C-alpha positions in Angstrom: -69.8 48.6 19.8 -68.9 49.0 16.3 -65.0 50.4 16.0 -66.2 53.8 14.7 -68.5 54.3 17.9 -65.6 53.3 20.1 -63.3 55.4 18.2 -65.0 58.2 19.6 -65.5 56.9 23.4 -61.7 56.7 23.4 -61.7 60.1 22.0 -64.2 61.4 25.0 -62.8 59.2 27.7 -59.0 60.6 26.9 -60.3 64.4 27.1 -61.9 63.2 30.3 -58.4 62.4 31.9 -57.1 65.3 29.9 -59.5 67.4 31.9 -58.5 65.7 35.3 -54.8 65.6 34.8 -55.4 69.3 33.9 -57.2 70.1 37.0 -54.4 68.4 39.0 -51.6 70.6 37.7 -53.6 74.1 38.2 -54.0 72.9 41.2 -49.9 72.9 42.0 -49.2 75.4 40.3 -52.2 77.9 40.2 -53.5 77.8 36.4 -53.5 80.9 34.4 -53.6 84.0 36.4 -56.6 85.9 33.8 -57.1 88.8 36.5 -57.8 91.9 34.2 -58.5 90.3 31.0 -61.7 91.0 29.5 -62.6 88.0 27.9 -66.1 88.2 25.5 -68.1 84.6 25.2 -71.0 84.6 22.5 -73.7 82.1 23.3 -72.7 82.5 26.9 -76.1 81.5 28.3 -75.9 77.9 28.4 -73.7 75.0 27.2 -70.2 75.6 26.3 -70.4 79.2 26.9 -72.2 79.3 30.2 -69.4 76.7 31.6 -66.4 78.7 29.9 -67.7 81.9 31.4 -67.4 80.4 35.2 -64.4 78.7 34.3 -63.0 81.8 33.3 -64.2 83.6 36.2 -62.3 81.2 38.6 -59.0 82.3 37.0 -60.2 86.3 38.2 -61.4 87.3 34.6 -63.9 89.7 33.6 -66.1 88.3 31.4 -68.8 89.8 29.3 -71.3 87.0 27.9 -73.6 87.6 24.6 -76.8 85.8 24.1 -80.3 86.7 23.1 -82.3 85.3 26.5 -81.6 87.9 29.4 -82.9 85.7 32.6 -80.1 83.4 31.3 -77.7 85.3 30.6 -78.3 87.0 34.2 -77.6 83.8 35.1 -74.7 83.1 33.9 -73.7 86.7 35.6 -74.5 85.5 38.9 -72.1 82.1 38.5 -69.1 83.8 37.3 -68.9 86.6 40.3 -69.4 83.5 42.7 -66.8 81.7 41.0 -64.7 85.0 41.6 -64.7 86.7 38.5 -66.6 90.0 37.5 -69.1 89.8 34.7 -71.7 91.8 32.5 -73.6 90.7 29.7 -75.0 92.1 26.5 -78.4 91.0 24.7 -77.9 90.1 20.8 -79.6 88.4 17.8 -75.8 87.3 16.2 -78.1 86.1 13.4 -79.4 89.7 13.1 -76.4 92.2 11.3 -78.1 95.0 12.4 -78.0 93.8 16.0 -74.8 92.7 16.0 -73.6 96.6 14.8 -75.6 97.3 17.8 -74.0 95.4 20.1 -70.5 96.8 18.7 -70.9 99.9 19.4 -72.0 99.2 22.9 -68.7 97.7 23.7 -67.0 101.1 22.1 -69.4 103.3 24.0 -68.7 101.4 27.5 -64.8 101.2 26.3 -64.5 97.2 26.4 -63.0 95.8 23.6 -62.0 92.0 24.9 -58.5 90.8 25.2 -60.2 87.4 24.5 -62.9 86.8 21.9 -64.7 83.4 22.1 -66.8 82.8 19.1 -68.8 79.9 20.3 -72.5 80.7 19.3 -74.0 78.6 17.0 -76.7 76.9 15.6 -77.3 73.1 13.7 -79.4 71.4 11.5 -79.6 68.2 11.5 -81.3 67.2 7.9 -80.2 65.7 4.9 -79.7 67.8 1.7 -82.1 66.1 -0.4 -85.0 66.7 2.3 -83.9 70.4 2.8 -84.7 71.3 -1.2 -87.7 73.5 -0.2 -85.7 74.9 2.9 -82.8 77.4 1.7 -83.1 79.8 4.7 -81.7 76.9 7.1 -79.0 77.3 5.4 -79.0 81.3 5.3 -79.6 81.4 9.0 -77.0 78.9 9.7 -74.6 81.0 7.8 -75.2 83.6 9.1 -75.6 82.9 12.8 -72.4 80.3 12.6 -70.0 82.1 10.0 -70.8 85.6 9.0 -71.9 86.6 13.0 -68.1 86.3 13.9 -66.5 87.4 11.2 -68.5 90.6 11.6 -68.2 90.6 15.6 -64.2 90.0 14.6 -63.9 92.6 12.2 -65.4 94.7 14.0 -63.3 94.6 16.9 -60.1 93.2 15.4 -58.8 97.7 14.5 -58.4 97.8 18.5 -56.8 94.6 19.2 -54.2 95.7 16.4 -53.4 98.8 17.7 -52.7 97.7 21.3 -50.6 95.2 19.7 -52.5 92.2 21.6 -55.8 89.8 21.4 -56.8 86.3 20.9 -59.9 85.0 18.5 -61.1 81.8 19.2 -63.7 80.3 17.0 -65.9 77.3 17.8 -65.6 74.9 15.1 -66.6 71.0 14.7 -64.1 67.8 13.9 -65.8 67.2 10.9 -64.1 70.4 9.4 -60.7 68.2 9.6 -62.7 65.0 8.9 -63.7 67.1 5.2 -67.7 65.3 5.6 -70.6 65.9 7.9 -73.1 63.6 6.3 -76.6 65.0 7.3 -74.9 68.2 8.4 -74.3 69.8 5.1 -75.7 73.2 6.4 -73.6 73.3 9.8 -70.4 71.7 8.0 -70.0 74.2 5.6 -70.7 77.0 7.8 -67.5 75.7 10.2 -65.6 75.1 7.1 -65.9 78.2 6.2 -65.3 80.2 10.2 -62.2 77.7 10.1 -60.9 78.7 7.0 -61.5 82.4 7.7 -59.4 81.9 11.5 -57.0 80.2 9.8 -56.3 82.8 6.9 -56.4 85.8 9.1 -54.1 83.8 11.9 -51.7 83.9 8.8 -52.3 87.7 8.5 -52.0 88.3 11.9 -48.4 86.9 12.8 -46.6 90.0 13.1 -49.5 91.9 15.0 -49.3 90.1 18.2 -53.0 89.0 17.5 -54.1 85.5 16.8 -56.7 82.9 16.2 -57.6 79.5 17.3 -60.1 77.5 16.2 -61.3 74.5 18.2 -62.6 71.4 16.6 -64.9 69.8 19.3 -66.0 66.3 19.1 -69.8 66.0 20.3 -70.6 68.2 23.6 -73.5 67.4 25.2 -75.2 71.0 25.3 -78.9 71.8 24.8 -78.0 72.2 20.9 -77.7 68.7 20.2 -80.9 67.8 23.4 -83.4 67.3 20.5 -81.9 64.9 18.4 -82.4 61.7 20.5 -79.9 59.5 18.9 -77.1 61.5 20.5 -78.6 60.0 24.3 -76.4 56.9 24.1 -73.2 58.7 22.2 -70.0 59.3 23.5 -70.0 63.2 24.5 -67.6 66.0 26.2 -69.4 67.8 29.0 -69.4 71.7 28.6 -67.1 71.7 31.3 -64.7 69.3 29.8 -65.0 71.4 26.4 -64.6 74.8 28.7 -61.4 73.4 29.0 -60.1 73.2 26.4 -60.9 76.9 25.4 -59.0 77.4 29.0 -55.9 75.6 27.9 -56.1 77.5 24.3 -56.0 80.8 26.1 -52.7 80.0 28.0 -50.8 78.2 25.3 -52.0 80.0 22.1 -52.1 77.4 19.4 -53.3 77.4 15.7 -55.8 74.8 16.6 -57.2 72.3 19.3 -58.6 69.2 18.1 -59.1 66.0 19.1 -56.1 63.1 18.4 -59.1 61.3 16.1 -59.8 64.2 13.9 -55.6 64.1 12.4 -56.5 60.6 11.4 -60.2 61.4 9.7 -58.2 64.1 7.9 -55.4 61.9 6.5 -58.1 59.0 5.5 -59.8 61.6 4.2 -57.1 62.9 2.0 -56.4 59.6 0.5 -59.7 57.7 0.9 -62.7 60.3 0.9 -65.5 58.2 0.2 -64.2 55.4 3.0 -64.6 58.7 5.1 -68.0 59.2 3.9 -68.9 55.7 4.7 -66.9 55.8 7.9 -69.0 59.5 8.8 -72.8 58.0 7.9 -72.1 54.5 9.6 -71.0 56.7 13.4 -74.9 58.0 12.8 -74.7 61.4 13.8 
């Protein structure tokens, strides 16, 4: 195995070990008590979103999942309730600003402002920029879903969080942001970098309000989003369940950033030798 893939495998193995240790700790001390806490999870019909919704249900949370597919959202709600939580869903095409506005009106109509907002829904495109010169719409669509939709939803719910002096916004990002480069993912990387910058700056602005923002920089996670790319089949990746544990821990500890240890090394290398980091990112094959 080449060094870069070994690094990814090591990070994945470490995450699994941490997941097991956290599980043991929770079995001893009971884990976070989320009874009475309202958690809104976008992209809740599959992958990390569904796994997180179920995990939150296990800890007694009231969960509202958002996605486009009503049938899949209903299935998620069934799993959440089996796990011990309460669940409801709202269909929404987050890439459509009009639909996001409708979702926000619905939340206000039912008086359901979340304690925790998880901006998890996202879209990824793996394509070299030179092969996308006639596909500017891919960049628009990716920016709309990965960046503008979370910002729009956050801004709509923020006043109520500030008024009650409590709230937690969690944005799902990627390890490529601290690394500073994600060849073949220019649209995706740029949108996630924008979301990270928004979240970090907003977290600073909210320092004295009781509301905070956490960004989770995930490595590869084995979700339906990566399924079409055959190259990922043999690559080390987190399971959605382990990825969900990262967010659960973030809800409990409220850090500014959650990321794999290797992301810190790539960030340092990117600062010192950016073209070397470019070469490593290309060699990984993602």
